[in-house]
C-alpha positions in Angstrom: -23.1 4.4 2.0 -20.1 2.3 2.9 -16.9 2.6 1.0 -15.8 -0.2 -1.3 -13.6 -2.8 0.3 -9.9 -2.8 -0.1 -7.2 -5.2 0.8 -4.3 -4.5 3.2 -1.1 -5.7 1.7 2.2 -6.4 3.3 5.0 -8.2 1.6 3.9 -8.7 -2.0 4.4 -11.7 -4.2 4.0 -11.5 -7.9 0.5 -12.9 -7.7 -0.7 -10.8 -4.7 0.0 -7.4 -6.4 -3.4 -5.8 -6.4 -4.5 -4.0 -9.5 -6.5 -1.0 -8.4 -9.1 -0.5 -5.7 -12.0 -2.8 -5.1 -14.5 -0.9 -7.3 -12.7 -1.1 -10.6 -13.6 1.0 -13.6 -16.0 -1.0 -15.8 -14.2 -3.9 -17.5 -17.0 -4.9 -19.8 -19.6 -2.5 -21.0 -23.0 -4.2 -20.7 -25.2 -1.5 -22.1 -27.5 1.0 -20.4 -30.6 -1.2 -20.4 -28.9 -4.3 -19.2 -26.9 -2.4 -16.6 -30.1 -1.2 -15.1 -31.5 -4.7 -15.0 -28.3 -6.0 -13.5 -28.4 -3.3 -10.8 -31.9 -4.3 -9.9 -30.9 -8.0 -9.8 -27.9 -7.3 -7.6 -29.9 -6.3 -4.6 -32.3 -7.7 -2.0 -29.8 -10.1 -0.4 -30.2 -11.5 3.1 -28.0 -13.2 5.7 -27.8 -17.0 5.5 -25.9 -20.0 6.5 -24.3 -18.3 9.6 -23.0 -15.4 7.5 -23.9 -11.9 8.6 -23.2 -9.2 5.9 -21.1 -6.4 7.3 -20.6 -4.9 3.8 -22.2 -5.2 0.4 -21.0 -3.5 -2.8 -22.8 -4.1 -6.1 -20.9 -3.5 -9.3 -23.4 -3.8 -12.1 -21.0 -2.6 -14.7 -19.0 -5.8 -14.2 -22.0 -8.0 -13.3 -20.8 -8.5 -9.8 -21.5 -7.9 -6.1 -19.0 -8.1 -3.2 -19.9 -9.2 0.3 -17.9 -8.9 3.5 -19.0 -11.2 6.3 -19.0 -11.8 10.0 -18.7 -15.6 9.9 -20.0 -16.1 13.4 -16.6 -17.4 14.5 -15.7 -19.6 11.5 -12.9 -17.3 10.5 -11.4 -15.0 13.1 -8.2 -13.9 11.5 -10.1 -11.2 9.4 -13.6 -10.6 8.0 -13.5 -12.5 4.7 -15.1 -11.3 1.5 -16.7 -13.0 -1.5 -17.3 -11.7 -5.1 -20.2 -13.2 -7.1 -20.3 -12.5 -10.8 -23.5 -13.2 -12.6 -24.0 -14.0 -16.3 -25.0 -11.4 -18.9 -28.7 -12.6 -19.0 -29.1 -12.7 -15.2 -31.0 -9.4 -14.9 -33.2 -9.9 -17.9 -34.2 -13.6 -17.2 -35.7 -13.6 -13.7 -37.1 -17.1 -14.0 -33.8 -18.7 -15.1 -31.4 -20.6 -12.9 -27.7 -21.0 -13.6 -24.9 -23.4 -12.9 -22.1 -22.3 -10.5 -18.3 -22.1 -10.9 -16.2 -21.6 -7.8 -12.8 -20.1 -8.5 -10.1 -20.1 -5.8 -7.2 -17.7 -5.6 -3.6 -18.6 -4.9 -1.2 -18.0 -2.0 -1.1 -14.4 -0.9 -4.1 -13.6 -3.1 -7.7 -12.4 -2.3 -11.2 -12.6 -3.6 -10.8 -10.0 -6.4 -7.8 -11.6 -8.1 -9.8 -13.6 -10.7 -11.5 -10.4 -11.8 -8.5 -8.0 -11.6 -6.0 -10.4 -13.2 -7.8 -13.4 -14.6 -10.3 -11.7 -16.9 -13.3 -13.5 -15.4 -15.8 -10.8 -16.5 -14.6 -10.8 -20.1 -14.2 -14.6 -20.3 -17.7 -15.3 -19.0 -19.4 -12.9 -21.3 -20.4 -15.8 -23.6 -21.0 -18.3 -20.8 -24.1 -18.4 -18.7 -22.6 -19.3 -15.3 -22.5 -17.7 -11.8 -18.9 -17.4 -10.6 -18.2 -17.4 -6.9 -14.8 -16.1 -5.8 -14.2 -16.3 -2.0 -11.3 -15.2 0.2 -9.3 -18.2 1.3 -6.6 -16.7 3.4 -3.0 -16.1 2.4 -1.8 -19.6 3.0 -4.6 -21.9 4.1 -4.4 -24.4 1.2 -8.2 -24.3 1.6 -8.1 -26.5 4.7 -9.5 -25.7 8.1 -6.7 -24.7 10.5 -6.6 -27.7 12.8 -4.0 -26.2 15.2 -4.7 -22.4 15.3 -3.6 -20.1 18.0 -6.2 -19.4 20.7 -8.9 -17.0 19.4 -7.5 -17.3 15.8 -9.8 -19.8 14.2 -9.4 -20.1 10.5 -11.8 -22.7 9.2 -11.5 -21.8 5.5 -12.8 -25.1 4.2 -15.9 -24.8 6.3 -16.4 -21.2 5.5 -16.5 -21.9 1.8 -18.4 -25.2 1.8 -20.7 -24.8 4.7 -21.3 -21.0 4.6 -20.4 -19.4 1.3 -22.1 -21.9 -1.1 -25.3 -22.1 0.9 -25.4 -18.3 1.1 -25.0 -18.1 -2.7 -27.7 -20.7 -3.2 -30.0 -18.8 -0.9 -29.5 -15.4 -2.5 -28.9 -16.2 -6.2 -30.8 -18.2 -8.8 -28.4 -21.2 -8.8 -28.6 -24.8 -9.9 -26.9 -26.4 -6.9 -26.7 -29.8 -8.7 -24.6 -28.2 -11.4 -21.4 -26.9 -9.9 -17.7 -26.8 -10.9 -14.6 -25.8 -8.9 -11.2 -24.5 -10.1 -8.2 -22.6 -8.9 -4.6 -21.6 -9.4 -1.6 -22.7 -7.5 -2.7 -23.0 -3.8 -6.2 -22.6 -5.2 -5.5 -25.5 -7.7 -4.7 -27.7 -4.7 -7.8 -26.4 -3.0 -10.0 -27.3 -6.1 -8.5 -30.8 -6.2 -8.8 -31.3 -2.4 -12.3 -30.0 -2.0 -13.4 -31.6 -5.2 -12.7 -35.0 -3.8 -13.7 -34.3 -0.2 -17.1 -33.1 -1.3 -17.3 -35.5 -4.2 -21.1 -35.1 -4.7 -20.9 -31.3 -5.0 -18.8 -30.8 -8.2 -19.1 -32.2 -11.7 -15.9 -30.6 -12.9 -12.6 -30.0 -11.0 -9.8 -27.9 -12.5 -6.3 -27.1 -11.3 -4.0 -24.5 -12.9 -0.5 -24.9 -11.7 -1.8 -26.6 -8.5 0.1 -29.3 -6.8 -1.6 -32.7 -6.4 0.6 -34.6 -4.0 1.9 -33.7 -0.5 3.4 -37.2 0.1 6.9 -37.0 1.4 8.3 -39.9 -0.6 9.3 -37.6 -3.4 11.2 -34.3 -3.3 8.5 -32.3 -4.9 5.8 -33.8 -2.7 7.9 -33.0 0.4 8.2 -29.4 -0.9 4.4 -29.2 -1.1 4.0 -30.7 2.4 6.5 -28.0 3.6 4.5 -25.3 1.9 1.3 -26.4 3.6 3.1 -26.5 6.9 4.7 -23.0 6.6 2.1 -21.0 4.6 -0.2 -20.0 7.5 2.5 -17.7 8.7 2.2 -15.7 5.4 -1.0 -14.2 6.8 1.2 -12.2 9.2 2.1 -9.8 6.4 -1.5 -8.7 6.1 -2.9 -9.3 9.6 0.0 -9.3 12.0 -2.2 -9.1 15.1 -4.6 -12.0 14.3 -2.7 -14.4 12.0 -1.6 -17.9 12.8 1.9 -19.3 12.6 3.6 -22.2 11.0 1.9 -25.6 11.6 -1.6 -24.1 12.1 -3.1 -26.0 9.2 -2.4 -29.7 10.2 -0.2 -29.3 13.2 3.5 -29.6 13.9 4.2 -32.5 11.5 4.6 -32.0 7.8 3.1 -35.4 7.2 0.3 -36.0 9.8 -2.5 -38.6 9.2 -5.0 -35.9 8.3 -3.0 -35.1 5.2 -4.2 -38.2 3.4 -7.8 -37.1 3.6 -6.9 -34.0 1.6 -4.1 -35.3 -0.6 -5.4 -35.8 -4.2 -2.9 -38.6 -4.8 -4.3 -40.6 -1.9 -7.8 -40.3 -3.2 -7.6 -41.2 -6.9 -10.8 -43.1 -7.1 -12.9 -40.1 -5.9 -12.2 -38.4 -9.3 -13.8 -41.2 -11.3 -16.8 -39.9 -13.2 -15.8 -36.3 -12.9 -14.4 -34.0 -15.5 -10.8 -33.3 -14.4 -8.7 -30.6 -16.1 -5.0 -30.1 -15.2 -2.7 -27.5 -16.6 0.8 -26.4 -15.5 3.8 -24.6 -17.0 7.3 -26.1 -16.9 8.7 -23.0 -15.2 9.2 -22.0 -11.6 6.8 -22.0 -8.6 8.3 -18.7 -7.8 5.4 -16.9 -6.0 5.7 -19.0 -3.0 9.4 -19.4 -2.9 10.1 -15.7 -3.6 8.1 -14.9 -0.5 9.9 -17.5 1.5 13.3 -16.3 0.5 12.4 -12.8 1.5 12.1 -14.0 5.1 15.3 -15.6 6.3 13.7 -16.8 9.5 10.9 -18.6 7.7 13.3 -20.0 5.1 15.4 -21.4 7.9 12.3 -23.1 9.5 11.3 -24.5 6.1 14.8 -25.9 5.5 14.9 -27.4 9.0 11.6 -29.1 8.4 12.1 -30.5 4.9 15.8 -30.4 4.4 17.8 -28.8 1.5 15.9 -30.1 -1.5 17.8 -28.2 -4.1 16.9 -25.1 -6.2 15.8 -26.9 -9.3 13.4 -29.2 -7.4 12.0 -26.4 -5.3 11.4 -24.0 -8.2 9.9 -26.7 -10.4 7.8 -28.5 -7.8 4.4 -28.3 -9.5 4.7 -29.8 -13.0 6.4 -33.2 -11.9 3.9 -33.3 -9.0 0.9 -32.8 -11.3 2.5 -35.2 -13.9 2.6 -38.0 -11.3 -1.0 -37.3 -10.4 -2.0 -37.5 -14.1 -0.1 -40.8 -14.4 -2.0 -42.2 -11.4 -5.3 -41.2 -12.9 -4.4 -42.8 -16.2 -3.2 -46.0 -14.5 -6.6 -46.2 -12.8 -8.4 -45.6 -16.1 -9.9 -42.3 -15.0 -10.5 -39.8 -17.8 -8.8 -36.4 -17.4 -7.2 -33.7 -19.5 -3.6 -32.9 -18.6 -1.0 -30.8 -20.3 2.3 -29.1 -19.5 2.6 -25.8 -21.3 6.2 -25.5 -22.4 7.9 -22.2 -21.7 5.1 -21.1 -19.3 5.8 -20.2 -15.7 3.8 -19.7 -12.6 2.0 -16.4 -13.5 -1.3 -14.9 -14.5 -0.8 -15.0 -18.3 -0.8 -18.8 -18.0 -3.8 -19.0 -15.7 -5.9 -16.6 -17.8 -5.2 -18.8 -20.8 -6.0 -21.9 -18.8 -9.4 -20.6 -17.8 -10.2 -19.6 -21.4 -9.3 -23.1 -22.5 -11.2 -24.7 -19.7 -14.5 -22.8 -19.7 -16.2 -24.5 -22.7 -15.5 -27.9 -21.2 -16.8 -26.8 -17.8 -20.0 -25.5 -19.4 -20.5 -28.6 -21.4 -20.5 -30.7 -18.3 -22.6 -28.3 -16.2 -25.2 -28.1 -18.9 -25.3 -31.8 -19.7 
């Protein structure tokens, strides 16, 4: 029997600290009978959508199963994994189908973060939803790498949208027409970007401390553009032999034409008719910039690309950025729920609270 998957960690940001090994001790006791039913339900999976399973680890005590995949060339930097958490009734209701919530991790994170640190198992105990939590690379911003090094393809967007979701629909009792997407920090950007690029897929889009504008006309937007440009290099800490370097996502420019197709601020109308949930603290975006400051060479490249923006602007990039996005949605008459949590900073306590506040609204839309 294969051993449970673990993550290789190099330089650690506050968010990327891993709490324990992959097979955690049970977080929520589901009872002997239901545990047996869940164990039976978390089996019998098959390859699909170009994904070949190279590892499979059921965790019935936390209603979850982990998969590690050979993507057939979609992602070459490392074999990515996905955790799928099923609702409490999944094992005892074999004819029932469930809505899907995709949760994306942040920069430096990995597919178990939302379980280990975000309380997904506990928080979904009262919500009948299948939660899909994929790897997204250390700094992809959930875009395909359009300028990867030879042999280092990193099509994270296509991996999630064209492979992971079809795989989940083929192997779990889902309702593909009832899906939501959310994420934190880099994953919050990813939720907003994928939510509008695949506008027919998701009824609800949620961003917790996620930037929403990479336009270079403002200092905070320029900081976001610089982050997208430099973040592929953060993969080097975990996968030094296969990672990409700066500029792999959209190329050598911090403001190429392709950016507009991802930038939430440039696609305001695509959010009309969706549920949009935005939360951010007024504290520092310190996970990214702490990592950046730890590498003087990368910091020098960042400053050369975007200029010296100033500590206050850099460390508080997200909430004015998200505020401007909220203002644009409001000006267009698009309903959304936005709040700045005073005194909160860029950390898991905030994001765990955000998910708890968000879940009832997500479920209301998915079950409507």
